[in-house]
C-alpha positions in Angstrom: 10.8 8.5 -7.3 9.9 7.0 -3.9 12.9 5.4 -2.1 11.5 2.7 0.1 14.6 2.6 2.2 14.0 6.2 3.5 10.9 5.0 5.5 11.7 3.6 8.9 8.9 1.0 8.6 11.0 -1.1 6.3 13.4 -3.7 7.8 16.7 -3.2 6.1 17.7 -6.8 7.0 14.9 -8.4 5.1 13.8 -8.4 1.5 10.2 -8.2 2.6 8.5 -5.7 4.9 5.1 -6.2 6.4 2.8 -3.6 8.1 -0.8 -2.9 8.8 -2.3 0.0 6.9 -5.6 1.8 6.3 -6.1 1.1 2.6 -8.5 3.1 0.4 -9.3 2.4 -3.3 -10.9 5.1 -5.5 -12.1 4.1 -9.0 -15.1 4.6 -11.2 -16.4 1.1 -10.4 -15.8 0.9 -6.6 -14.5 2.8 -3.6 -13.3 0.3 -1.0 -11.6 1.0 2.4 -10.4 -1.1 5.3 -7.4 -2.2 7.3 -5.1 -4.7 5.6 -1.7 -6.3 5.8 0.7 -4.7 3.3 3.7 -6.6 2.0 6.5 -4.7 0.3 9.4 -6.3 -1.4 12.4 -4.1 -0.7 15.1 -6.1 -2.6 15.3 -8.6 -5.4 15.8 -8.8 -9.1 13.0 -6.9 -11.0 10.7 -6.9 -7.9 11.9 -4.0 -5.6 8.8 -2.0 -4.8 6.3 -4.7 -5.4 3.3 -4.3 -3.1 0.7 -6.9 -2.1 -2.5 -5.9 -0.1 -4.2 -8.7 1.9 -7.4 -8.1 3.8 -11.0 -9.1 4.1 -12.3 -6.1 2.3 -10.0 -6.6 -0.7 -11.0 -9.3 -3.3 -8.4 -9.7 -6.0 -11.2 -10.9 -8.4 -12.7 -7.4 -8.2 -9.8 -5.0 -7.6 -6.1 -5.0 -7.9 -4.3 -6.2 -4.8 -0.8 -6.5 -6.3 1.2 -3.6 -7.6 4.5 -3.1 -9.3 6.4 0.2 -9.5 7.1 -0.8 -13.1 3.4 -0.6 -14.0 1.9 1.9 -11.5 3.0 5.3 -10.3 3.9 5.6 -6.6 4.0 8.9 -4.8 4.3 9.8 -1.1 2.2 12.6 0.5 4.4 13.8 3.4 1.6 15.9 4.9 -0.9 13.1 5.1 1.8 10.4 5.5 0.3 8.3 2.8 1.7 6.3 -0.1 -0.5 6.8 -3.1 -0.5 4.3 -6.0 -2.0 5.5 -9.3 -2.8 3.4 -12.3 -5.1 2.8 -15.2 -6.8 -0.6 -15.8 -9.9 -2.0 -17.4 -10.4 -4.1 -14.3 -10.7 -0.9 -12.2 -12.8 0.9 -14.8 -10.0 3.1 -16.0 -8.0 5.4 -13.8 -7.7 4.5 -10.1 -5.8 5.4 -7.0 -5.0 3.5 -3.8 -3.9 5.2 -0.6 -1.9 3.4 2.1 -1.5 4.9 5.5 0.2 3.0 8.3 -2.4 1.9 10.9 -1.2 3.1 14.3 -2.0 0.9 17.3 -3.8 2.8 20.1 -1.4 3.6 22.9 -2.0 2.1 26.3 -2.7 4.5 29.1 0.1 3.7 31.7 -1.2 6.1 34.4 -3.4 4.9 37.2 
């Protein structure tokens, strides 16, 4: 089981952590990719591990943008540094997976 507290992205003082991520959906009906804001609830009654994806490429009328650890399987790929969400839903045409990878900001060149 993925322990959200082991990842340094999450603010331990807050019940909600927010970060930008490259998000990629794979399903039989659509493959969608883009940068989005990801909201993760890290504390709370019956909601720890809830994830919400918000971005221009992701329409909740077409694909799932909200996830619960109770209904989907979460796994972390250490080599690729990706959170992978797997589920099965008629809305997504059956089995689907969503990968989240933290979007790193380009570093500024400080040399002249």
